[in-house]
N, C-alpha and C positions, 0 to 999 in steps of 0.2 A: 506411605512416605516413611522414611525411618525417622523415629523420635530423636533427633539430634538437636543440640543447642546452636544458637547462633550468638555472636557478640551482643551484649546487653544494649547497645546503641541501636541494634536492629531489631529490637523487640517493639511490637505495638499491641498493648492490651486494651482492646476496645469493646464497646457494646453497641448493639443496634438497638434504638429505643424509639417508641412512637405510639400514637393513639391505635387502637384496634383496627385491623384492616387496612393499614396505610402500606402494607408490602414489605415489612420487616424479614419475615421468613423467605419470601421470594428473592430478595436482595441477598440474603445470606447463601442461599442455595445457589444463585449465580456466581457469587464470590468462589464458592467451593468449585464450581465448574471451571471458572476461569484460572483458578490456581492449580489445577490438575487434581484436586481430592476426589472429584467425581467425574464421570465420564458421559453423563446424560443430564439434561435439564430435568429437575423435578417440579411438581406442581401441588400447590396447597389443595385445590379443588379435588384433585386425584389421590391425595394422601401420599405422594412419593417424595416430599421433601425430607432432607436429612435430619434437620433439627427438630421438626415436629415428629418425634418418634413413638410418643404415647398413643395408644389406641384412641383414647379420648380426644386428643389433638387432631389426629387423622379423620375422625368421624366428624368432628365439629368444625374443622378448617380454622382453629384458633391455636395460639400457642398458650400453654398452661404452665410450664416449668422452663426456666431458662436453661438453655443448651449451650455447652462450651464446644468450640472445635478450634483447630490450629491449621494454619495454611502459609505457604510461602508466596511472596510477591516481591520482585526485585531485590532479592537477597535479604529480605526482612521476614521475620516470623510474626504473623498476625494471629494473636490469641483473640478469638472473637467470641461473644456471648450473644445469642439471640434471646431477647427478653420478651415476655408477654405484653400485650397491649391492653388487656381487659383489667378494669380497676379492681377486680376481686383478687388479681394475682400480683397487686403492686409490690408485695415484698420481695418478688423475684427481681424487680427492677431495682429496688432500693439496695438490696444486698450486693447485686452485680455492680452498681455505680460505685459502692463504697471501695471496691478493689480495683477497678479499671482506671486506666490514665486518660483515655479519651473516648468519645461517643459519636456515633453517626446518628443524627436525629432525622427521621423520615417523616415527610408531610405529604399528605394527598394533594395533587395539583388543583383538584376541583375545590376542595373544602378549606386547604390551608391549615391554619392552627385550629385544633379541635379540643375538646375539654381535657382529654388524657394527654395531649401534647403538652398542655400547659403544666400538668402534674409532673411529668417526667422531666420537664425543662427545670422546674423548680428543685426537683431532686438532685439533677446535675449541678445546679447553682449551689446547692448546699455543699456539695463535695468539691466544689470549683473544678469540675471536669471540662476541659476543653472540648469544643464540639465542631463538627461539620454539619451542614444542612443538606439534606437530599430531598429535592422535590420531585416526587415519584408520580406514576400514572400520567405522564404528559400526553399520552395518546388517548385519554379519555374525553368524551364529549363534555364540554364545559371547562377543561383544563386551562388554566390562566396562570402562567409562570410569575408574572409581575405582580398579580394580585395575591398569590401564595406568599411571595417573599414580602409584600407589604404587610401582610397578616402577621408574620413573624416578627417584623419590626414593631408593629403596633401593639400587638397583644402580648407579646413576650418581653418588649422593652429591649430587644436585641440589636446590636450595631452589625449589620450583614455586610458582606462584600460578594458579590455575584462573580464567580470564576467562569461561568458559561453563559450563553444564551442559547434558546432552542432554535433549531432549524425545523420548520414545519409546524403546523397547528393541528391540535387535536389528533384526528385519525390519521392525518398527513404528517404528523411528527416522525422525522427520520433521523434526527441527529443533534449535533450541538456545535456552537463555536467555542473553541477554547480561547477565552480572552487573554491568558498569559502568553501563549505562543502565537496567537492570532492565525491559528489554523482551524478548518471545518473538519469534523469527524461525522461520517455519515455510515449507518449500518444498513446494508442492502440485503436482500433476501438471500443472496448466495454467498455472504461473507462469513457464515458460520460463527457468528458472534465477534468477528473481528472488524473493527471500523475501518472504512477507507478514508485516508487522511489526504487533504488537499487545501488549496487556498480558500479564503472566504468567498462564497458567491457573490457576485457583484450586487445583487439586490439586498444583501445583507451587510455590505461593507460599511455603509454610513451608520447604520444602527450599532454595529459591532465596534467601530471606533468610539462612538459616543459611549457604549458600555464600558469599554476599556478605560475610558478617561474617568468614568465615575468610580471604577474599581481602583484606580491609582489614587483618587482623591480620598476614597474611604480608607485605604490603607496608610496614606500619608497622615491622615487625621489621627490615626491610632499608633504610628511609630515615628518617633522623633528623627531617626536617621534618614528614613525615607522622605520625611517632611523637608529636611534641609536640602536634599538632593532635588526634590520637586520645586522647592523655592528658587533654587539656583538656576532652574530652566534647562537643566540638563536632560538627556534622553534616557529614560527609564526603561531598561531592558528586562527580559523575563527573569533573569537569576536575581538581580537586586530586589525585583517586586516579589519573588517567592520567598527569599530570605526575610524580608521585612514582614510579609504575611504570615509566615511562621512564627515569628517572635510576637506579633499581635495575636495570633490564634492561642499560643501556648499561655499567654497572660490573660486569656479570657476577655481582651479588649475588642475582639473582632470575630465573627463567626462566617467562615466561607460557606458559599452556597453553591450547590451543583444541581443537575437535574438529568431526568431519564425516564425510562419506562421498563422497570426490571422484568415484567412479564415477557415483554418482546426482547429482552436482553439488550437494551440500549442504554449506555452511559455507565455501565458497572466498571469496565476497566478504567476509565478516568476517575471514578469515584476511589478505586483502590490506589491509583496514583496519588490522589490527595491524602488518603490516610497515610501513606507512607511519607509524603512531603510535609504535611502540615500538623498531624497529630503527634503527641509527644511519645518518646521512649521512657523507661524508667529513669534514665540519667537525667532526662529533661524535668522530670517531677522532683528529682533531688532527694535529699535526706528524708527518712521517716522518723517522726517524732513519737516517742512512747514516754512511759513513766516507770520508774523504778518502784516495784510493788512494796518494797521494804521502807525506803526512804521518801518516796513521793516525789523525787526530783525528776526532772525531764531529762531524757535521753535521746540523742540523735544518731542514727546509724545510716551510713551510706550505702547505696545500693551497689554493693560489691560482695563477691564470693568470700573475700577475706574477713568481713566484718563478722560479729556474732550472729547468730540466727534471729530473725524476727519474722514470723509469718503469721497471718490472720486467716482463721477458719470462716468462710462466708457461707458455706452450705453443707448440708448433711443429706445423704441419701442411704436409705436402707436397702441394699441391693439384695434380692432374693438369693442369688448365687455367691456373691462376693462378700456380703455382710455390710457392715458399718463403713460407709465411704465418706470421707472428709475432704471437701475442696478447699484449697487454700491458696492465698497469694503470697509469695516468697518476696518480702521487702528487702531483706538483707541476709548475708550468708548463704549457705547451702545445705540440702539435706540429701543424705544418701540412704539407700535401702538399709534397714535394721539399725539405724542410727537412734541413740537414746534422746528423748525429748523431754522437756518440762513444759507442762501446761500452767503458765503463770496466772491465768484467770482462775483456776480452780486449784491451784497448788498441787498438781498430781504429777506423777511420772508417768510417761508414755514411751512407747517404742514405735517407729516408723516400720511398717511392715513393707508391702509392696508400694512402690511409687508408679503413678500413672499420669499420663498425659490423655485427656479426654476428648473423644470425638463423638459428641452427642452421647448416645447410650453405649458406644464401644469404647474400649480401652486399649491404650498402647503402653506396655512396660518401659520404663526408663529407670536407669541406674541411679540417677541424681536429678534434683530439681535445683536451679540456680537462682541467684538474685534476679529479680524482675519477672520471674516465670510464674505461671499459673498452672497448678496440678492437683492431683488428688492422692490422698493417703489411705491405705487399708490398714486396719489393726488398731485404730485410735478409738477404742470403744467407750472412753470416758471424755470425749472431747465433743463440743457442740458449736453451733453457730455463734459466732462473735468472740470465740476464745483465742488467746494468743499462744502460739507455740514458739519456743525459745530454747536456748542452751541454759542449763541449770546453773553453770558458772556466771552467766550474764543475763539475769532475768529482766524481763520487760513486759509491759502490757500496752498494747496498742488501743486506740480509740475503738470501742466496740460498735455494733450496728444496732441501731433503735428501729423499731418497727411500729406502725400504726396499730392502735387497738381496734379489735373486731367490733362489728356493729350489730351483728345478728346472732342469736343463740337459738339451739334447738335440742330437744331431747333425742337421744339416739339409743337403740337397743336391738339385740338380735332377735331374729325371728324364732329361735328356738333357744331355750335356756342353756343348752349343752354348749353353745357357742359364745357364751358371755365372756368366758376367759380369753378365748382367742380374739374376741372384738376388742376387749380392753387392751390387750397387747399390741394389736394392729394399730388403734388409735394412738397409743403411746409412740410407736414409731413414726407414724404420720405427723404428729404434733412436733416431733424431734426434728423432722425434715422442714416443716412449715411453721415458723414463729407466730404467724397470724392466726393459726389454729389453736385454740385454747381448750383444754379439757378440764371439767370440773364435776363435783356431784351436786346434784339438787337435794338439799337437806330435807326438803318437805316430802319429796316423792321417793327419794333414793336413787333416782335415775341418773345415767350420765348426761351431762350437758356439754355439747360442743359450740364454741363461739368461733364465728368465721367472718369474713369481709363481704359477704353477700350470698344471694340464693344460688349463683351459679357455683360458688366456692363449695358450698354445702352439697350440691347436687354432684360435684366431681368426686368429693370425699366419699359419698355413698357408692359411687361407681367404683372407685378404687378399692374400697373395702371388698368388694365382691369379686373383682376381677383379679387383684393382686394378692389378697389374703384368704380368699375363698370363704368370707363371711357375708352370709346374706343378712342385711340389717334394714330396719326401717326407722324413719326419722319423723319427729312431731312437727307441727306447724312452726315455721320459723318465727321467733320473737325478737323485737327490737331490744338491743342492749342499751337501755336507758342508763344514765347516771344521775347521781345527786350532788348538790354542793351547798354550801352555806353563803349567805349573802350579807352577813354582818359579823363583825368580829367578837370573839368571846375570849376575855382575858382571865388568867388566874384561875383555871378550872382544875380542882384537885381531884386525883384518883389515889385511893388508898386500898391496898389489899394486904389484909393481916389474917393470918390462920394459925392458930395454935394447936399443936398435936402433943403427944406424949414425949416426943423427942424434939429435934429442932422444928421450929416454926417456919411460916412464910412471911416475909415483910417486904412491901414495896410501896413507895410513896412518891408521887411526881405531881408537878404543877405545870399545866400546859396552857399556852395561848394559842388560838386558832385564828387565822386571818383568811378572807377570801382572796384566791389567787387568780392570775390571769387566765382566760380561756385556753385550754390546752396545756397548761403547766403541769398538771398531774398533782401529785402529792410531794411537797418539799418540806423536809424535816431539818431543824436547825438546833443544835445544841448550844444553848446560851447559859449553861450552868457555869457558875464561878465558885470556887472555894471547895469543890468536891462534894457539894451536898448530896448528889447522886454519884457514887463511885464510877469511874470511867469504864470498868468493865461491864457495867450493866446498860450503858447508853444504847448499844445495838439491840438489846432486847426492848428497850423503850420505843425505838424506832419501829421494831417489828410489831408491837402491839398496836401502834398508829395505824400501820398498814392492814392489820388484822381487822381493826374496827372499821376502816374504811371499807374494807371488802364486804362486811356485813351490811353497811348502810344503815339508814334510820327512818328515812321518810317513807319508802315503798319497798325497801329491801335491795335495792340497786347499790353498785359500788360508788362511794365517795370520791370525788376528784377535785382538782383546782383549789386545793387549799395549801396554806402554808402553816405549820405547826412548829411552835418554838418550846422547847423544854426549858423553862424558866426556874424551876426549883424542885425540891423534894427533900427526902430524908432518907436515912438508911440505918440498919441494924447491924451490929458488928458480927452477929451470929446468923440471924434469920435471914438476911437479904438473899434474893436469889433472882436469877434471870426470870424464872416463871412468874414470880410476884410482880417484878417490875413491868413485865409484859401484860399481865392482868390489870395492874393499876393504870397502864396506859390506855388499855381498851375501856376501862371505867371512865377515865377523864374525858376521852374522846366522845364517847356515846353521851355523855352528860353535856358536852359542848355542842354536839350536833342538835341537841333539843333546844338549845338557846340560840343557835345561829341562823334561825329563820331559814330553814332549807327549801330548796326548790328542786324540781325535776329538770333534767336536761336530755334533750333528744337530739339524735344525730341528723344533721341538715346535709343534703346533697346538692351539689350544682348539677343542673340537668340541661341538656341541649336536645331539643326535639326537632327532626326535620320532617316537615310535611308539604305536600302539594299546597299551593296558595289557597285553592278552593276549599281546603279543609282546616285552614288556619284558626277560623273562629271556633269550630268544634272541638279542636285540640286545646284551645285556650280555655274553653269552658270546662273541660276535663280536669285540666290542671288547677283551675280555680278551685273545683270542688275537692281537690286534694290538698288543700292549704298552701299551693305554691305560691312564691312572690316572683311574678314576671318581671325581669330586668330589661329585655330587648327582644324586639321581633325584627329580624333583619333579612332581606332577600337574598337568595342564593341562586346560581345558575340553574337552569332547567326549570323555571317557574316554581322553584321551591323556597319555602321560607324556614328560617331557624329561630326557634323560640328558646331563648336562654333565661334561666332563673334559678331559684332555690327551692327545695321541696323537702318536706320531712319524710324520712325513709319509712316511717311507719304508715304513710299514706300510699306507698308505691307498690304494695303487693297486688298482683293480678293487672298492673297497669299495661303491660304489653299486650294482652289480649284485647283489652278496651281500645287501645290506640290502633290497633290493627283493624279492629271492627269499624271505627269511625272514619278511618282513612282508606277502607277497601284493601287493606294490606299494604299500603305505601308509605305508612309513617315509620320513622326510626328514631330511637333515642338513645343517649348515652348518659350515664351519671357518674359521679365521683364524690367522695366524701370531702366536705368542706370544713365543717365545724359543728360543735354542740351548742344548742340555743335553749333558753328556758322555755317550758311548756307547762301549762296548767295541768294537774292530774286528771281532772275531768275531761279535758280536751284529748289527752293522751289515751284516755280510758284505762288508766292504772288505778287499781285501788290502793288507798294508803295503808301502811302497815299499822295494825291495832296496837 
C-alpha cells in the first residue's frame, strides 16, 4: 500500500489492549487481512502473524513489544498498535495509550474481566482514551456473552452499550445481530470471511428487539439529545442512534460492546466499522496542551499542519541496520525529511533524517508526517522516550510518559571477560528502548545490576542479548526490589558541608524537614526558602542531593521512597558556596533524618488470580497461605473451575508455577500484576539490616 496521507478527520489512532491470551494479536492479524494488507490469515500458534515478528514472540506465542501497523478501511487510515498482555511488558501498553486516541479492549468470552484487563483499563482511564469492548472467543466451551459484559460493568465500573448479540452458542456460534440496523450477519464456511447479511431469524427476533431497546435506553441515559427524542416517543432510527452513541463514546460516558471469534474470523469487519464510526479522529480529541519551557505558561495547539510542530516520542528502537529509530506522534504541525528540529525536553538541536511509516518490523519511506499521524524518525540520536520535538522558534514541552518502577533485580555478567564492553553497550541500548529496565552498578561487588518488571522480563532480556547482540551472558538469581520509607516526620534537620583548601573552599548548609508521603508518591521536593538563605542557583543541587541520599537508603541499603522533603533554611558563603557542597549537605541532612524517621522496609505486593479445577482448590489455597498470600475471594467459573483472587508478596512467588502445576496435575493457571508496596518486617523478608 502506498504510504499516502488522508484527511485528518479520516485518521484513527487506536490500540488493541487486553489480558494475556485474550486474542489481541489474532484480531490485529484479521484486521490486516480484511483491509488488504495481507493475503492470508496468520496464526499465533504457528508463528505466522505479522505483529508478533520477534523470534521470542513466535516461539512463546505472546506479544513482547508493541507493534505499529497502518491499514485503510472505508476511506479511513487506521494506525493500530498491537500491545502485549503480559504484566512484565506493561510499559509497552502505557506508552502506547499515551499517544493513541482510542482503543479496542478485548475480553475472553469465558473469563470476562481478568487481572490485566483491569490494569489496561485503568491505564486507559488515566489518559481518558475512548474505548470499544470486543468479547472474543465466543465459540469456546463456556463462552457467555451476557456474563462477560456484566463483568465489564461490575468489575470495571463501566457503563456499557451492547451493539450486537450473538447468533449461536459456544461451538455453534456463527454470527451476530447488529442491533443498530437490526440485521443478522452470519459467517458460513464458504464465505471467505465475508458475512451473509439478512433479516433477524424468527427465533432471535424477540430477544433482539429487547436488546435494542436496552441499547437505546443506555445511550439516552448518556446523551441529552437522544434522551429528548426518546422521551418525546419518536421513532429512533439507526442514524440518530449512531450519532448519539458516538458523542457518548468520545466523552467516555459509554463504552460500546461488540462480539466475535477472531480465530474463526467472525465479527472482525463489524468491529472495523465500529472503529470508524465511534472512535475519535485527532480532530475529535482537539487541541494539544503543552508548556512553554521558558515561561512555564500553557500553550494550546490545534491538530493542523499550519500550526507550529509539537510531537511526542513514545518509543525508541535500536535497529541493527537502520540505527536509532524514534517513534513519535505528531500532534500539530508537520515534519518533512531533513527538517531541523528542536528537542525541547533536552534543549538540543536535532535533524529529521528519513521519515517512516511502520508496518511491524518493516518500514515504508514517506516524505512528510502530518498532524495526527504516527510515524518514525531516523537520525535523532540524542532523543529518547518521552521527549518533545518542536520548532525552535516555537518551543513547547508536552506531558511526558511515566512508567512503573521495576520490582526485580539481578546481576548480569558476560561469560567471557572479553565481552564485557559489548555487553555493557548492548544493555545501554536495551534500557534506552525499555524504560522499565534500569541498569546500575552494585557498589559492593562491582557487578552490573539490571532491574526489571518480572522473571519473564529478565529471561527475554538475556535471550535478546544473545540473539540480537551476540553476547552470551549469565544472570544471577533474581532479587526483589525492596524499598524503604520513614513513618514519622523529622523537622529542622541540618546538613553542613565545609571544606577548606589552599584556594577556594567548599561551603553548603541546608535545613530540611522530612514527612511520610502517600504510598506510591515517590520523592517530592519542595523549596520553602524565603529571603534567599540558599541562593536560587543551588536549589537544584539540593534536590539532587536528596535523590542521591534516597538512592543509598539507610535501613537495609534499598532506595527510600514515599517521602516529602522541604528545604526550609540554610546559609551560604559569598565565595565558597558551590553546587557540590550543597549536594553533599543535602545528603548529610537526609541521612541523619532517615536515622530519626523510624524507617521501615517496603515489599512489592501483587494481585494474583489462580484458576484451578474445583477438586484442587483446597491444595492451591494451602500453597498460597504458605506464601503469605491474603485471599480475597474464591469464585466458581465455567467448566468446574474456581478462581482464587488475592494479594501475595512477590518475594514468595519464585518457583510457584512449578508447585502449582504439581499440585493440580498440570491444570492450574495463574496471573499476577503489581498492586502496591506494603510494610514488612526485616526478619520476615529475610533482609539483613545495614550495619
